[in-house]
C-alpha positions, 0 to 999 in steps of 0.5 A: 466519388469523393462525395462517398469518403467525406466524413458524415460528420467534419470538423467544422461541424464539431467545433461549432456543436462545441461551441454550443455547450452541449458535449463541453458541459459533461465534465468527465471529473464531475458528470461521468456515464454509470453502469449500476447492476441490481444486486450490486447496489450497496444501501442500508437496505438489503431491499433497496434495488436500482429503480424504474428510470435509473437502468433505462438511463443507465442503459441510454447512456450505453446505447450513447457511449456505443455510438463513438469511442470515448475518445470522439466528444462528439457523440458523449452523452448530452446532459439530460441523459446524465443522472442528476447528481443524487442519482450519480452511482459510483464504483469502489475498487472491488466492482461494487456501487456505492450511490455518491451522496453529494458533495464537489468530489472535484477537488484536484491537488498540486503535484507537490502535494501528490508527491507527498501523498504518495510518500506518506502512503508508502512510508511504512512499517517496512522502513524500520526492517530496512536496515536487516534487508540490507544485512542479510543481503550484504551492503553493497549487494542491498543496495543494489537491490533497492535501487533496483526494486525502486526502479522495477516497481515503478515501472509495474506501478506505471502499467497499472496507471494507464491499464484503464486508459488501455481499454477502447470504448469503455469509460474507465474513468472511475475505474481500479485496477481490480477492475480492469483485473476482472474485465481481461481475466474474469471472475478469477481475476476479480477475487484473485485480486481481492485475495491477494489485497487481503494478504496485504492487508491482514499482513499488514495488520499483522506487521502492527500487532506485532510491532505495537507489541513492541513499542507498547512493551519498551515504554512499560520498561522505560517508565519501569526503569525511570521509577526504580533507577535502572539505567542501562548505557546508550552504548550498550547497542544491542537488543533489548531487554538483554540486562539481567533484571531481578524484577521476576513479578513486573517481567512476569507480567510485562512480557513482550511476548507472553502478556503485552499481545493480550493487553491489546485486545482490550484497547484494539478490538473494540475500534475494530467494531466501529462503523465508520473509521473517519475519526481515526483519519483524522491522525495519517498525519502521524505517520509524516511525524513519526517518519521525519523523526526516524530520520532525525533520530538516526542522524543524530545516532550516525553523528555519535556512534560513527561509521564502522565499515569495513570492505571484504570483499572475497572473504568475511570477518568475525564482526562483518558480513559479506558485501552479497549474500544469498540471504538477498531473496529477503530483501526483495520481499520486503523491499516489494512490500515497501515499494507497493501502492500499485493496488491504490494508485489510480485512485491517489492520481485521479486527485492530482491536478495536471493529469499531464504530469502522472507519469513525473509526479509519480516517478519523483515520489518513488525517488524519494521513498527509495532516497529515503529508505536508503538514508536510514538502512545505509546509515544504520548498517554504517554506524552499527558498532561491530566491536563489540558485535558483528552486524549480523545483531542487527535486528527486524526492527532496528529500534530493538538494537537499542536499550529501553532506558534511551530517551530519543528512541523511547519518543520513537517508539511512543510515537509510532505506537500512539500511530499505529493505534491510531492506523491499525482501525483504518487497515482493519475498515479496508479490510471489512469493507472489500471482504463484507461488500464482495461477500454480503454486498455490503461492508457493515452487513451485521455486528456479528459477522464484523466481529467474527472477521475483528477475531479472526483478524486480532487472532492471527495478530496475538499468535505471530506476535506470541510464537514468531514477532520477526517482523522481517520474516511477515513483511518479506512474505506477506509482499512477496506474495501480494507483489507476485499478483499485484506488482508483477504477475497482472499488470505485465499479463494487461499490457500484454494482452492490450499489445496485442489487441492493438497488434502492438506486443512484440518480442522485447515487450513480450520477453520483458514483461514476461521476465517480470513475471519469472522474478515475482514467481521467483521472489516469493519462492526465494523467501521459502529457500533462502 
């Protein structure tokens, strides 16, 4: 009877087997089992399919993977059934299969590099709208919401990061969150994640177009004023472009909404049609430089202008907004996009050298992002001089509150203009790869397909820059919409379903995660009613 209860594979055998190197040589970070569907292979030749040999290897790998749980290394596929490097395939975030062309790919970053990579990725155009968002919510409530949204989005991001590991009996080491959504929700999860990902990316491109039009306008205005000795006092801390000018011809051909958005087409539309965006990827470091310069600029302006704060808890005055305002959903919409990194966090954390520190490193990165937003938002709001202007005059892009003749702000706008000119094609490349790969099976089906998509994206940016150049509203609408699915709904549902399948779902967990879904829906609804 004792022999009947003895495991077929005892721990002693396991140790000796591992010592032989048969399974230990299977490095999950370098040589992973693969699964390829014939119709999903992306190659230059549309008729290219997986070879019969590769199909056989795939079947054998699946056979071995189902013999035991993925955590049991004893029955992991031995080396002779794993394809060689030139026959390995990996998945994109949308589930399309791409052939590995070589390279190590196993380079790992220390925690400090991972933290600042997340910080740099999350820092975007939303930082320019944080002071406006605090104004819309009220000073005290704005700070509370910023901290609360940071904690909520961090928790949801952790749920996304851990979601692949909650799936048993399947190697999910190459999975992204859309793959997880497809596993739990089928085609609906796959396509809905694509749609909401497109909302976030195209929304960011629209914001970029509006901002580039703004920065190009002010850069040209600065150069024109300098050449013609036209100056505005730095104390005119209001809305730029409000000064009286008799340069009718210049104003007609250099208009922020009527001409500049169309001038950008000449520069940016050709860049969007490049097959590869690798050239522009080399300039991503400019984002860090721009953010650091903005922090320096905000600090210098705070020292020069001083603080203008009065606290009125029960009533408002002529120059100050209340501490609490009913327009607070506008700030939560902005913050949803400001803290949004959920669609790429799994990829970013895969390069972390110490995977056991992922939770800590992600938390530190969110802390740095939150402190950066707090620093900029609180300082700009506090130093906005109220008289002669009310704090209600804070613009959705706080740089618009400085005159075009301000040299420090001119440098900031110029740096941001150049940075956005290089990042915009990268965003367009991501939109193209995700959409074209999903619809046509390849990321560059033809020049006509790509050009048509780019015309739509550019046209949307031009229309918004001309008729609705309010980046605060654009950010909050797109942030709340994409955040509904990718921040609140899908991470919460995936976590509850995985817990239920393991028999671990409790009432407190179900209530809390259901509340997160309700908050996501309320966040979207608030953008239309507040």
